[in-house]
C-alpha positions as CSV (number, residue, x, y, z in Angstrom):
1,M,-85.4,-1.2,10.0
2,K,-88.5,-1.0,12.1
3,K,-89.5,-4.6,12.3
4,P,-86.6,-7.0,11.5
5,I,-86.0,-10.6,12.3
6,V,-82.7,-11.9,13.6
7,W,-80.9,-14.7,11.7
8,I,-78.6,-16.7,13.9
9,H,-75.8,-18.7,12.3
10,G,-73.0,-21.0,13.5
11,D,-70.4,-18.2,13.8
12,C,-72.2,-16.4,16.7
13,L,-74.2,-18.8,18.8
14,S,-73.9,-16.6,21.9
15,P,-76.6,-14.9,24.0
16,K,-74.3,-11.9,23.6
17,N,-74.8,-12.0,19.8
18,P,-74.9,-8.3,18.9
19,A,-78.0,-8.7,16.6
20,L,-79.9,-10.3,19.5
21,Q,-78.8,-7.7,21.9
22,E,-79.7,-4.8,19.5
23,Y,-83.1,-6.3,18.7
24,P,-84.1,-8.4,21.8
25,D,-87.8,-8.5,21.0
26,A,-87.4,-9.5,17.3
27,P,-88.2,-13.0,16.3
28,A,-85.0,-15.0,15.7
29,I,-84.3,-18.0,13.4
30,W,-81.6,-20.7,13.1
31,V,-81.6,-22.8,10.0
32,W,-79.8,-26.2,9.8
33,D,-78.1,-25.8,6.4
34,D,-78.8,-29.1,4.6
35,A,-76.2,-28.3,1.9
36,L,-73.5,-27.5,4.4
37,L,-74.2,-30.5,6.6
38,E,-73.8,-32.7,3.5
39,E,-70.8,-31.0,2.1
40,W,-68.8,-30.8,5.4
41,K,-69.9,-34.1,6.8
42,I,-70.5,-32.5,10.2
43,S,-70.3,-35.0,13.0
44,L,-73.2,-35.9,15.3
45,K,-71.1,-34.7,18.2
46,R,-70.8,-31.2,16.7
47,I,-74.5,-31.1,15.8
48,V,-75.4,-31.9,19.4
49,F,-73.1,-29.2,20.6
50,I,-74.7,-26.6,18.3
51,Y,-78.2,-27.8,19.3
52,E,-77.3,-27.4,23.0
53,C,-76.1,-23.8,22.3
54,L,-79.4,-23.1,20.4
55,L,-81.4,-24.2,23.5
56,E,-80.0,-21.2,25.3
57,L,-81.2,-18.8,22.6
58,P,-84.6,-17.4,21.8
59,V,-84.7,-18.9,18.3
60,T,-87.0,-20.8,16.1
61,I,-85.1,-23.8,14.6
62,R,-85.7,-24.9,11.0
63,R,-83.9,-27.0,8.4
64,G,-83.3,-26.6,4.7
65,D,-82.1,-23.9,2.3
66,V,-81.0,-21.1,4.6
67,A,-81.9,-18.1,2.4
68,A,-85.3,-19.5,1.6
69,E,-86.1,-20.3,5.2
70,V,-85.0,-16.9,6.4
71,V,-87.1,-15.1,3.8
72,A,-90.1,-17.3,4.6
73,F,-89.7,-16.6,8.4
74,A,-89.4,-12.9,7.7
75,Q,-92.6,-12.9,5.6
76,E,-94.4,-14.9,8.3
77,H,-93.5,-12.2,10.8
78,G,-94.2,-9.2,8.5
79,A,-90.5,-8.2,8.8
80,D,-88.9,-5.4,6.9
81,G,-85.4,-6.7,7.1
82,V,-83.0,-9.3,8.5
83,V,-80.3,-8.6,11.1
84,T,-77.4,-10.9,11.6
85,T,-73.7,-11.0,12.6
86,A,-70.7,-11.1,10.4
87,S,-69.1,-14.4,9.4
88,P,-65.8,-15.3,7.7
89,S,-67.6,-18.1,5.9
90,P,-67.7,-17.8,2.1
91,R,-71.3,-19.2,2.3
92,F,-72.3,-16.2,4.5
93,E,-72.0,-13.7,1.7
94,M,-73.8,-16.0,-0.8
95,I,-76.7,-16.5,1.7
96,C,-77.0,-12.7,2.4
97,N,-77.0,-12.0,-1.4
98,A,-79.7,-14.7,-2.0
99,I,-81.9,-13.2,0.8
100,E,-81.7,-9.7,-0.8
101,D,-82.0,-11.0,-4.4
102,T,-85.1,-13.1,-3.8
103,S,-87.0,-10.7,-1.6
104,S,-87.3,-7.0,-0.7
105,L,-85.5,-7.6,2.5
106,E,-82.3,-5.7,3.4
107,V,-79.7,-7.6,5.4
108,E,-78.0,-5.6,8.2
109,V,-74.8,-7.2,9.4
110,W,-73.4,-6.5,12.9
111,L,-69.8,-7.2,14.0
112,P,-69.4,-9.5,17.0
113,E,-66.6,-8.6,19.5
114,A,-63.5,-10.5,18.5
115,F,-62.7,-13.5,20.7
116,V,-59.2,-13.8,19.3
117,N,-57.1,-11.1,17.6
118,Y,-55.2,-13.2,15.0
119,D,-54.6,-12.4,11.3
120,G,-53.3,-15.8,10.2
121,Y,-55.1,-18.8,8.8
122,I,-57.3,-20.9,11.2
123,D,-59.0,-24.1,10.0
124,L,-62.6,-23.5,11.0
125,K,-63.9,-27.0,10.1
126,R,-62.7,-28.5,13.4
127,F,-62.8,-26.8,16.7
128,S,-59.7,-28.5,18.0
129,R,-57.6,-27.1,15.1
130,Y,-59.1,-23.6,15.7
131,W,-58.5,-23.9,19.5
132,R,-54.8,-24.9,19.1
133,V,-54.2,-21.5,17.5
134,A,-56.8,-19.5,19.5
135,Q,-55.7,-20.5,23.0
136,Q,-52.3,-19.0,22.4
137,H,-53.9,-15.6,22.0
138,V,-56.7,-15.9,24.6
139,F,-54.6,-16.7,27.6
140,K,-52.0,-14.1,27.3
């Protein structure tokens, strides 16, 4: 890809996001996923936390259907692809496929550095449940 955009999602809200680091001058987008917000009933406290994280990143913030918004953003910037980071979310693969199926854009996925090396199940809907498991492996 010569002129990609970067798609930031909730599983890598870090300034050290490998997609941002690899393409520091590329336009970046975050999309509030209306369907996910409705389905998961995400709390206002979590939404504020995510928003505060986004304020530290060079991103354009939008709301709606993620794939459609990413494709539109890419077209607005004359991009030839979308760069993002991997996610364990089942929705992630669906969104990547929708981007590729509805446009001529290729999605390139980078792997973030693992924060925790753990192969068991972790409930990702609540940070406190995740952290109960993760902290045992972080502070070894």
